[in-house]
Structure formats: C-alpha cells, structure tokens
C-alpha positions as CSV (number, residue, x, y, z in Angstrom):
1,M,101.1,92.2,103.1
2,M,100.2,90.2,99.9
3,E,97.6,92.9,99.0
4,Y,100.5,95.4,98.8
5,Q,102.6,93.0,96.7
6,V,99.7,92.6,94.3
7,G,99.6,96.3,93.8
8,Y,103.2,96.6,93.5
9,D,103.3,93.9,90.7
10,Y,100.7,95.9,88.8
11,Y,102.7,99.1,89.2
12,K,106.0,97.4,88.1
13,E,104.2,96.0,84.9
14,A,102.9,99.5,84.1
15,C,106.3,101.0,84.6
16,L,108.0,98.5,82.4
17,Q,105.1,98.9,79.8
18,Y,106.2,102.6,79.5
19,G,109.9,102.1,79.8
20,L,110.0,103.5,83.2
21,E,112.2,102.1,86.1
22,P,110.2,101.2,89.1
23,I,111.0,102.1,92.7
24,N,111.7,99.3,95.0
25,F,109.0,97.8,97.0
26,A,110.0,99.6,100.3
27,F,109.7,103.0,98.6
28,Y,106.7,101.9,97.0
29,L,105.0,101.4,100.4
30,L,106.3,104.6,101.8
31,S,104.8,106.6,98.9
32,L,101.3,105.1,99.4
33,S,98.7,107.8,100.6
34,K,96.7,107.2,103.8
35,Q,93.7,106.6,101.6
36,Q,95.5,104.0,99.5
37,L,96.6,102.3,102.7
38,D,93.1,102.4,104.1
39,A,91.7,100.8,100.9
40,Y,94.3,98.2,100.9
41,N,93.8,97.3,104.7
42,E,89.8,97.3,104.0
43,R,90.2,95.0,101.1
44,A,92.4,92.5,103.0
45,V,89.9,92.5,106.0
46,L,86.9,91.9,103.6
47,K,89.0,89.2,101.8
48,R,89.3,87.5,105.1
49,G,85.6,87.5,105.7
50,L,86.0,89.8,109.0
51,D,84.0,92.9,109.8
52,F,86.3,96.0,109.2
53,G,84.7,97.8,112.1
54,N,86.2,95.1,114.9
C-alpha cells in the first residue's frame, strides 16, 4: 500500500503546484487503470526481492 501512497503524494504535489484541488486517496485508487495498478504491484514485488511470477 505504501507504493500507492507515494504515487498519491506525487499527484497531490502536482495538483497543488497547478492550483488544483486533489481528490482524496480512496478516489485516487479507484481512478487508477489496470495498467497502473499492475505497474504499482510489480514494482512492490520487485522492491521486496520476490519473483513476480510466483
């Protein structure tokens, strides 16, 4: 879940930089595409040193 939080923090900073109101974390997660979710999950697995195929 930490990987999602890192992405959300980056998103919030970008919104604030451009004067936009960020959505909350729950809506952020719901708005992620399957491709984005898969990328986050793969990164989390690789970060833990596990083989993604298992």
